[in-house]
VEXPANU-839605 format. One record per residue: x, y, z of N, C-alpha, C in turn. Coordinates in pm, whole numbers, plus 50000, padded with zeros to 5 digits. Example, Ala and Ser with C-alpha at 12.3 -4.5 7.8 and 13.67 -1.06 7.14 Angstrom:
BEGIN
513194943150780512304955050780513204967050780
512854977550708513674989450714512905000350787
***
This chain:
BEGIN
711331063826918709901063427035709291046426982
709111040127096708901024227062707631025227029
706811013626963705741011926930705381000326909
703900993626936703430984926951702910975826831
703300969626767701810966826653701860949126646
700500945026623700170935226609700580931026465
700490921526375700930920426241700460904826208
699380906526092699390893426011699100893025915
700110878825855701000880925743700100866925691
699910868025525698760865325482699890854425365
699320843025339700130839225177700680825325221
701730823425104702320811425170703230811125283
703540812125450704160816125523704040805425633
703480793425585703690782425700704630771925594
705870764725752706030749125623707300761425507
707960771225566708630780825506709580783525591
709790782725667710910787625775710790802525810
709320805625775709330815825809709510822725998
708910816926057708810818726211710610820726221
711170810126218712970811726227713790819026155
713270822026057713800834925945713310847626051
712140849326072711890864926144712250866526234
712800856726334713380859626474714720861126454
715270857126322716860861226343716730876426299
715900877026215715850896026155715250905026267
714530900026368713920906626478714730904526556
715770897826598717130897026670717910908826634
718330910526506719490914926441718600933226427
717380935126451717030947626431716740952926591
716710940826664716260948426833714810949926847
714070938826751712550939726760712260929226895
711010933126974711240923127098709240918327035
709000909327107707820902727095707680886627029
706830883826977706860865026915706220867326826
706480854326736705790851526625704760838226623
703930834726567703130820226582702730813926429
702200805026425701490797826318700210798526350
698750807026269697740805426318696860789326249
696000786126300695040776226228695000776026080
694440794126050694000793625926694950794225814
696900790625862697480792425737698050807325752
697920819125835698760829025854699650829325994
700360836625957701350842726032700950850326141
701200852826285700490864026376701680866926446
702370879726451703770885226513703010897726613
702820896926736703410908226798704610913126819
704950926226810706070933126771706120941526863
707380947426898707840964326985708960966426948
708990978826906710380979826839710540998926816
711371005526825711751018026803711261022926638
710761033626614710301030826458710601030326360
712171037026321712821030826172712821012826166
713431011226322713630996126320712440987226296
711350990426373709940985126299709480985226149
709780997026068709990999625966710290989025889
711960986425910712550977825840712130963625855
711210958925983711040948626007710100945725899
708700956225945707320955725851708110953025680
708700957925599709770954425520710150943725464
710730934925571710990924725602709890915325564
708890916125680707410912125682707060911525540
707210918925393706740919425303707380906925229
708100905225248709160896625151709290880825235
709770884725333710100868225412711120861825357
711340847125436712320840825381712200834225193
712710829625157712820827225008711720822024951
711280809725016710330800725015708780804525019
708810817925088708140824025159707070828425024
705820831224997705020838524888703990851324973
704580859624989703210869125132702690874425000
701710874325024700380885624976699300892625030
699780892725173699010904525277699920908125387
700100918025431700220918525554699630932825635
698950928125735697770936825803698720940625920
698570956425970699220956526093698340968626165
698270961626288697270971426340697860978526494
697820989426543698380992626664697910990826801
699120987926898698530981127010699040985227143
698910980727239699820987827382700670978727384
701770988727431703230980927491702980971227588
703850958827545703740953127677705130948227684
706130955927657707060954827739708440940727719
707920937127580708530921927598710310926627614
710640914727628712180912727681713110909127555
712160899627509713510893227371712170889127268
712490883927190711790878127070711780864227038
710450855327037710400844827051709560838726945
709890823526933709030816426849708270802326927
706920812126912705770803826968705200789226870
705150775026948704780768326889703490763026881
702850769026977701360767427000700620778226955
699390784826846698780794426845698640796526959
698270810726972697340818727073696050814927086
695440813126942694270812826943693460800526894
***
């Protein structure tokens, strides 16, 4: 079953290729949605995927790319938005 998660990733997650690496992993796992940097230094993701692939995606988010230092990953379930692909947004939405 497809689920939607809002994911906030805290730590040293900007300037370390987090967004590009996350897109590559999302594309491999079939995760749809987007990722963007937030003004406070966090990274925010809206993700939609089947349960097993979402679990693998969250596991990866807890690690991130080699240069990242993830201190916390917060998730919150939301309503499906039926994204068609996974995009890196250049400007934050907030």
